[in-house]
N, C-alpha and C positions, 0 to 999 in steps of 0.2 A: 296269229299275225306274222306276216313274212318279215324278213330283215329289211326288205325295201320299204315296206310301210313304216316299220319302226324308225328307220333312219330318216324318212321324210318327216315324221312327226317330231323328231328332235329339232327340225329346222322350221317347223310351222310357226307362223306368227299368229296373233289373235285375228280371228275372222270378223268381218264387219257385215252388218245387215245391208242389203242393197235392194233398191227398187221398192215397189209397193208390195209388201209381203206380210203374211200372218203366220204364226207358229201353230201348226196343227198336227197332233199325234206324233210329235218328235221330228217332224219334217218341216223345213222352211219352204213355203210355197208362194207363188206369185203368178199373176196373169198379165200378159201384155197383148193388147189387141192389134190386129193388122189393119184392114181397111174399113173397119166399122161395119155399118149395116149394108154396105154395098149400094149406097145411093148415088144419084147422078153427080158427077163432078169429082168424086174421090178416086176414080180409076178402078173401082172394084165391081161396077155394075155387070151382072151376068156371069161373074166368076163364082166357082164353087167355093164355099167356105170350108177351110180345113184348120183344125186345131191340133197343134203338135205338142205332145206331152214330152217335156225335157226333164230328165232326171240325172242327178250327179251326187257323188259324195262330196264332202267339204275339202276338195283338193286345193291346196295353196298354190298360187301362181304369182308370187312376189317377183315380178320380172325386172323391177328396178327400185332404186331407193325411194322414189316418189310414190310407189304403189306397194307398200309393205303388206297391205291387207288384201291384195287382189286374190280372187279365187276363180275357179272355172265357172262358178255361178255368174260372175261378172262378165266373163267372156260370152257365155250363152245369152245373157240379156243384151249386151251390146250388139252381138251379131244378129239376134232375133229382131231387134228394133230396126236395124238397117235392112235386113232381109225383107221384113214385112212391108217396108216402105217402098221397095224397089221390085219385088217379085211380081211377075206378070202372069204367071200361069194359074195361080189360085189366090183367093182372099185368105191370107194366113194370119192366125193368131197363135199365141203360145201359152201353155201352162208350165211353170217351172217348179220343180221339187228338189230340194237339197236334203239328203238323208245321211245319217251316220253310217259308217262302214258296216256296222253290225246289223243294220236294218235292210240290207239288200234283199233278203228273202221277203220281208213284209212289203217293201216298196217296189220291188221289181218282180220277183218270182210269183208272189201271191196275187199280183195285179194282172197277170196274163189273162186274156179273155174278158176283161172288164173295160169300161170307158176310161179308167185310170191307167191302163197299160202304157208303159214307156214306149215312145216312138224313137227316141234317141237317148243313149246312155253314154256318159263319159266315165271311163274307169279302165284300169288294167286288171280286169276281173278274172279271178281264178275260175269263175263260173262260165266264162265265155265259150270254152270248148263245148260245154254241155248245151248252152243256148244254140250254138251252131248245129250240133248234131240233132237237136230236137226240131230243127227246121224253123226256128223262130227268127233268125237273123237274115236280113236282106243282103244280097250281093251288091257290091258297090262299083264293080268294074265299069258299068255304063256311064258313071259320072267322073271316072278317072281318065282325063285326057293325056295325050303324050307328054305335054309339058309338065304336068304334075307328076306323072310317073317317073320322068327323067330327073326330077328334082329331089327324089327320095331314093336312097340306096336300095339296090335289089335285095340285099340281105334282110332289110326291114320289111319290104313288101312280102317276102316269103314268109316271114313270121306273122303277117297279117292275113295269110291265105290258107285255105284248106282245099287240097286237090285242084290247085290252080285258080281258085275263085277267091277274090278279096272280100273279107267280111269286116275288116276294121280299117278305118281311116286314121293312120297314126298321126299324133301331134308332136310328142316328144318322147325321149327315152331316158332311162336312168341306168347307165352301164355299171356293172359290177366287175371290178378288177381287183388286183392286190394293191394296197398302199405299202410303201417301202420306206423305212427310216434311212435316209441318206447318210446321216452321221454314223450310224452303226455299220453301214456298208463300207464306208471309207476306213473306219477303224479296223475292219477285218481285211483290208487290202483288196477290196472288190471294186475299186474305182472303174475298172474296164467294163463292168456290167451296168454302170449307171448311164442312162440315156442322156441325150442332149436336153437342155432345159425345155420343159413343156411337152416332151415326147413320152410315149408309153414304151417301157422296156419290153422286149420280146425274147423269151428264153426257152430253150429246149428243156426237156426233163433232165438231161445230163447236166446242163448248165445250172439248172435249178438245184440239183443235188450238190453240186460243187459249192454253190452259194450257201446252202443250208449248213454244210459241213464247216465251211470257213467261219460262218457266223457263230456256230456252236463253239468252236475253238476260241473265238475272240470274246464271246459273251460267257466267260467262265464262271462268273458269280452266280450264286443260287437265286432262283426266282426269276430268271430271265430265259427266254426261249426264242429261237429264230422264227418259228412259224406259228401263227394263231390257229386254234382249232376249237370246235365246240360241238356238243351233241346232247345238251340237256333237254332240248325240246325240238319242235318241228321246224325251227328256223333255218335248218341246214339244207333246205330243198334247192337252193341255188349254189351257194359257195361250196359246200361239201360234195354235192353231186358233180360240180365242175372239176374238183380235184380228182375225182374218180375217172376223169377222161385223160389224165396225165400221160398214160402210156398208149393212147389211141383208142380206148374203148368207145364204141359208138353209142353206148348206153341204151339205145332203142333198136329193136329189130325193124325191118321194113314195114311190118304190119302195125307198128306203134307200140308193141309190147316191150317191157323192160328186159334188158339182157346184160345185167351186171356180171353174170356168170361167164361171159366171154373170157378168153385167156387174158386179154388186156385189162378187163375189169378186175379179175382175181389178182393179177399182178399189182394193180393199183392198191387194192386192199392189203396185200402183203407189204407193200411199201409203207402204207400208213402204220402198220404194226411196227415196222422197223423204226419209223420216226418216233413213235410213242416210246419204244423201248430205249432209245438213245437220248431221250429228253429233248428232241428237236421241237416237239409240240408240248404244251403245258401238261404237267401231270394232273390227272383227274379231269381231263378235258370233257369227259362224259358228263360232268356236272356244270360245265360252263355254258352260258348263253352268248348270243352274238354281242350284246351290249358289254358283257364282261371282257370280250376280246378287244373291243374298241378302247375300253378303259386301260387295258394292259398296253396297247399300242401307244396311246396318248401319254402314258407314263414312262415310255421307253423300255418296258419290260418284254416287249415282243417286237421283232424287227419287221416282219411281214404280216399283214393282216388284210382280209377281205374288206372291201368298202366301195363307196360310190362318191359321186360329186359332193353330196351333202357332208359326208364324213371328211373328205379332203378339205373342204372349206373350214370345217371346225378345227382340223389340225393346223391349217395355215394360220388361222386366227390365234391359235395357241402358240405360234412361233416354232412349230416343228419343221424339220428339214424333211419334206415328204416328196417322193416321186411315185409314179404309177408303173405297174407291170402287169401284163396279162398272166393269167394262170398258165402253167407250163403245159406243153404238148410235145409230141415227138418231132414235129417239123421245125420248131423254133419260132414260128409266128405267134404262138400262144393263143389262148382262148379268153374271151370275155362273155359275160351274159348280159342281156339287156332286158329291162322291164319296160315294155311299151305302154304308154297311155294314149288313148285316142277315142274315136267316136264309133259307136255301134248303132246301127239302125235296125229296128225290129219290124218284121212284117206281121201286122196285126189284122190282116185280112182286108184292108182298104187300099187298093192300088193307088188311088189319088194321094192318100196320106203318105204312103211309102215314097212315092215320087217326090212329093213336096219336101219330105224330110231329107231325102238324099240330096236334093238340090240345095237345101239349107246347109247341110254339112259341107258340100262342095263350095258353097259361097264363102265359108270361113277362110278357105285357102286363097281367095281372090284378093285379099286385102292384107298388106303387111301390118297394118295397125292392129288387126285381130291376131295375126300370127306372133306378135310381140309377146303374148302371154306364154308362148312356148319357151321363152328365154329364162323362165323359172327353173328349167332343167336343160336338157340338150335337145334343141329343135331337130326334127328329122329333115326339114326342108333345107337343102344345101345352100340355097341363096340367102336364107336367113342367117345361117352360120357364117357365110362369107361376109355379110353386112356387119356382123357383131363380133367376129372372132378376135379383134384386137381389144375388145372391151371386157370380155369375160374369160377368165383363165380356163384352159383345157377345152374350151368349146369346140375349136377346130380339131383338136387332138382326138377327143372322143368321137367326133363325127367321122374322121378318117378311120378310126378303129372299128367302125361298124362292120367292116368286111370280116373281122375276126370273131364276131359274136355267134353264139349258138342259141337255139331256141330251147330253153330248159323245160318248158311246158309241153312242147310237142303235141299241142292240141289234145292233151289227155283229160278226159272227164274225171270228175270226182278227185280233183287234185288235193283237196283237204284230206281225203282218205289216203292218198299216196303219201303225203307228208307224215301222217300219223303212223304209217307202216314203216317208213324209212328209218327214222332216227333211233328207235329201240335197237335196231340191228347194228347201228354204229356204236351204240353203247356196249353191246355184246363184244364187238371187235376190240374196243379200247380196254375193256375189262378182261379180255382173254377168255371169255366163257364160250366163244365160238371161234373156230378157225376161219381164215379168210374165205375159203371156198364155201364153207357152211353159211357164212354171212351173205355172200353173193347169192346163193340159192334162196336164202330166206328173204332177201330184198326183192328178188324177182317174184317169189311166190306172193309176198304180202302186197307189193305195189301192183302186180298184175291182177290180184284179187280185187283190190280197190278200184282199179280201172274197169274190170268186168262188172263190178257192182254199179259203177257209174253208167256203163253202157246199157245194163239191164234196166236201170231207172229211166233212161232215155227212151228205150223201146216201150216201156210201160206207159210213159207219158204220151207217146205218139199213137199208141193203139186205142 
């Protein structure tokens, strides 16, 4: 489970059953008809009948206080009903399936080539790069007009594309930055580094080190640390990897392979060793999970901690003095990561179904009543942010920070294998069983082997 998924689940409210549905094999399924049998007078006579299979995990979309149980399942059903009633090209009906996260293999992967194959999937799936490389995903550029493209930041479109082709229609993002305890910063005399209210601080690596050193001197009591860190399991694939970019490491080569062994990458690992030796990060961080660091931050034992909008809301509700900062980089603009959720259309061999599904996805962006679901996180559509920026804390701030985000996935197949290869090396670094250069080489070897395994599996599936 990634830290993004974990954090979202901390914020998930009870889900509600919607529509006419039955529970079958662990998945909630339902069917909504389009134009009926195509008889005279219903507007469907002579149109080809197309059934779109919609699949999604139980993603919460509590976009306001009146809709605490809203899910993406509700969005799909609402959009499907409207689309079927107005679409002119085909007589459309929908099959809806809601599956648990752990069931993506049985509900998506194992259904390829069957009548139950997903035509559209909503998820921020780690498997998406594999689906794309296998040739299963339809390009969406033909339904993205100039108005929609201009309404979403270029940095987000880039993360939705491979080789200049768009394969995901983004709906919202969940940015990962650092959360900072403002009270501890002021106590350390670091007021000049605190941004204006509602803004995200941007620090260079030199400024970041100055902040950490001042906090260490100020937080003299035992059991307190300036910077959170963790490496007990595979959850560090965003936050810890992002810290390794602090000195300008590109992290990936031009061909998509991992390159932590670059001079900048090794320097970042040497820096982490220094932070560990000086007690800047918690002792025994190799045994800590992400949730442990959140608890340390919320209790005032850690001054800076990775987090996202969900974690910030929890901190605000607990009465903490919290502001946001990007991860450090050499430029001073800083770095954030973004976890995008959106719509993926599969090409299951029926051109009519592919076109109808793409038109359905584009239809969702034609009505702000449907885009309101994106307010459960950070909408990617600029006009939605503009409409609601005064109602939701940090909404506009995160949106403007999109230009500083990096794509941590980099369209890498077999990401679960990459995650599994990464964190044991960070444990070796913290325990001192390997030198930084050895750790860098081991990360590159292990992560690139996992990537190669994913590519080989893709080639086998295509042959």
